[in-house]
N, C-alpha and C positions, 0 to 999 in steps of 0.2 A: 225953689226950696228943696233941700235934700230929703229923701224919704227916711233915712236912718242917720242918727247922730251917734258916733262912737266916742264915748267919754272915757278918757284914761286919766285916773288920778296919779299924781307923781310927787314923790318927795325924795330928793337926792338920788334919783334913779337913772342918772346919766348913763351908767354902764349897761342898762337894759334897753335903752330907747332905740338904738339903731336896729336891733333885731325886731322889736315890736313894730315900729313905724314902717320899716321897710317891708315887712310882711303885709301890712295893711295896704301899702302902695301896690301890691301885686294881686289884690282881690279881683276875682272875676265879676263880682257885683260892684258897680261903680257909683250908684246913686246914694252917696253918703258923705258926711263931713266928719273930720277927725278933730276932736276937741281935747286938748291937754289941759287938765286943771292942775296947776303947779301949786303945791301946798307949802309955799315959802321955802323952796329949796335953797341951800347954800352952796351947792356945786354948780357946774356950768350947764345944767339941764336946759335952761331957757335959751342961752346963746347957741347951744348945739342945735336945738330944734329950729330956731329962727334961721340959722345958716343952711342946714341940710334938708329941712322939711318945711319950706316956707308956706305950703298950703295948709299946714296944721294950724287950727285956730287955738290960741293960747289964752287961758284965763289965769292970770298970775295973782294968787292970794298974798296978802301982805303979812299974814301970820299963819303959823301952823295950826290948823283947826281939826285935823283928823279926817279919816276916810268919809264918814257920813256927811259931814258938813261940806267937804270938798266936792263930793259927788252931787250933792243937792244943788250946789251952785252951778255945776255943769248941766244938770237937768233943767234948771230954770232958764238957762241961756241957750239950750239946745233948740235947733230949728226943725228937727226931724219928727215924724209921727211915731217912729219906733226909736227907743233909746237902748243902745248896746253899751254895756259896761265891760271894761277890759283892764286887767292888771297890767302894769308896765313891764313886769318880768315874764312876758309871754311872747310866743311867736305863733301866729295864726295860720292855719291852712288856707290856701288861696280861695277855697269855696266856703269859708266860714260864714261870711255875711250872706251869701246867696242861700245857704241852707237855713239860716235863722229867719231870713225874710220870707222864704217859702213856707216855713212852718207857721208863722203868724198869719200869712195870707190865706193859707189853706185850713186853718183851725180858728174860726171866728170866736169860739168859746174859750180859747186859751188867752190868758193875760200876759204870760211870760214864759220864757224857754230857757232851759239849761243846756250848756255845751258839754261835749266830752273833753275834759281836760286830761291830758296825758303827761306823764312824767317826762320832762325835757331831756333828761340824761338816760332814761330807760324807757324807750318809746314803745315797748310792749306792755307797759304797766299803766294802770289808771291812776291819775292823781285825784280826780273828782268827777264823778258822773252825776252831778247834781247833789242836792242835800236830802238826806233822809232824817226822819224825826221819830224817836222812840217814845213809847208810853212811859219810859223811865225818865223822861224829861231831857234827853240828850239828843242834840243834833249831831250828825256825822256825815262825813264824805262817803257817798255811795261808791263802792268799788275800790276804795283806796288800796293800792298795792296789789290789786288783782289783775289778771290778764285782760287786756283790752278786748280780746275776742269774746269775752263773756258779757260785754255791754254794747252789743251791736243792734239792739232792738229799741225803737222809740217806745216811750211809755209815759203815762201820767204819774208824776212823782210829787213829793212834798214841796220842794223848792229848788232854787238855783243859786249857786255861788255867785256873789257879786264880782268875782274875778273874771267871769266870762259868761255873761247872760244878756238877754234882750227882753225888753218890756214894752208894752204899748204905753204911749204917753198918758192915755186915759187912766191907766192903772194908778198913777201917782195922783191924778185929779180925784180919783174915787177914794183911795185909802190913805193918801198922804205920802210924804216923802220918807226917806230914811230917817229914823229917829236920831237926831243929832246928840241927844244925851248919851247914847251908847258909845260915842267917840269912834271906836274902830273894831269892835268884836261883836259878832252875832247880830249886827244890824240887818244883814241880809236874811238871816233866819226870821227875825221879827217881821220884816217887810213881807216875806213869803207867807208867814202865818196869817198876817192881816189880809193879804190878797186872797188866800184860800178861804178864810172866813167870809169874805165878801163875794165868793163865788167865782173868783178868777183863777182858773186852773193853770198848772205848770206842766209843760211838755218837755221831756228829755229828748234832745235831738242828737243822736250819736254821730251823724254825718257833719255836724258843726264842730270841727276839731281845733283844739288849742293846745299848744305845748307849753307847760308851766314850769318855770325854773323853781319858784317857791322859796326864794331866799329873802324873806321879809326882814325889815330892819328891827323888828321887835324880837328880843330874845325870850325863849321860854323860861329863862332863869330870872326874868324881870318881875319884881314884886308888883309893879303897876299892871303888867299883863295878867298876873294871877288874880288880883282882887277885882280888876275890871271885868275879866272874863267870868268870874264867879258871880259878880253883881249882875252882869248883863244876862246870864242864863236865867237868873231868877226873875229879872224884868220880863223876859220873853214869856215865861210861865204865867206870871201874874197878869200881864196885859192881855194875853191871848187865850188862855184856857177858859172855855165856857164854865159856868158854875158846876155843871155836872162833872167835868173833868177834874176840877179842883178837888172834889170829894172823892172821885174814883181813883185818881192817879197820884195825888199829892204825897201819899205815904210812900209809894214806890220812888217818887222823885226825891223824897227826903233820904231814903236809904242810899240812893245813888250819890247824893251830895255828901253823905257821910264818908263815902269812899274818896271823894275829891278832897275833903278836908284832911283826912288821914294821909293822903298822898302829899298834900301841901306840908303837913307837919313833918313827914318823913324827909321831904326835900329841904326843910329848914325855913319854910315860909309860914311861920307861926302867926303872923299878923294878918295875912291875906283874908281869911274868912271874917275876922273881926272888922277890918276896914270895910269890906264889902257889905257886911250887914249894917254897919253904921251908915254907909251911904244910902242903903235901901231905906233904913228907918227914917232918915231925915227927909227923904223924898216921898214918903207915903201919901201925902195929900195930892201931889202931882201924879203919882202912879194911879190913884183911884180915878182921877179925871181922865187919864189916858185910857185906862181900862174901860170906863164907861163909853168913851168914844169908839173904841174898837168893837166892843160888844154891840153897840148900836148899829154898826154896819154889817153885822153878821146876817147872812141869808141862808147858809147851808145847814144841813141837819147833822146831828151827832153821828148818824149812820155814815154820812159822807166822810166826816172827819176820821172815823174809825177805819175807813178804807185807805187813807193815805198815811196813817200813823202806824209805825211798826210796833207790834206788841210782843216781839220775840225776845225772851230773856237771853237766849244764846247769842243773838246779835249784840246785845249790850256787853256780854261777857267777852266777845271777840273784840269789841271796840275798846273797852277799858278806858282808863283815864287818858292815856297817851293818844288814843284815836278820837277822843272827843273833839268836836269840830272847832277849829280855830281858823277863821278865814285870814289868809296870809297877805294882807295888803301892805305894801311898802310905804307906810305913812308914819 
């Protein structure tokens, strides 16, 4: 049985697969399986992989279900004790898996690890050095657009982008899988928050390098992206914030969301906040059940949560709406 299962979700990503799968074939660490979860592609992704990468295990879904559901199916069928997730629009350094495996082996208190994702076309710039989370209720890509040299130290951080991360399989057994109701945005933020609440820390591993193209199929001009992202951000807050945080930070989060709504209005998306809030309203009973389950698993103190949540207003100002975290999965 392989020690690591590398799960690659794919939807019409044929143009990316050669670079991605070929770089995996060059890994210095070899005790792994590659699992491609195809989310009902209509291009020639499957035939291409079957012909050129016959050792890749394929899970072919019959209908498009979105990132969270697709990845969950891969996790269920994975044979490894460590689960690595990888976007299809990536090229990995030859030591990527070796470094992630070493990190989990050497840090028994760590539940998951974030890679250093570098801009594919500007390789001196960071794409994402893990996920940060602000007390203003915003997740963001650590280091996005900054020099790679500034992110060379390992550190404990809030979370890992689902585009290039590794998890102990026991993490999913303890806190559950990706929330499939999220469909495709902020589901890795939600999972990371749940893991942190349950005492499973995240380690940033700067030597685990991934080059990310970042051309997801979802357009930022999409109404569905706008209202889904708006809804999912609120789900993350409601599910995961301890009661103390709801009282302490919800006003700040509300101010932050006013900025989002005004930006949507400015961009012509007048309906997105109304659709999002309707979706939230109709799912309130389910949300309360989910919240109860998440909070039941909480083992960490407020002091610990304060140590991994960024309380800098300047950080929020630099991030702005455009820098707010959207995980670019090509699904």
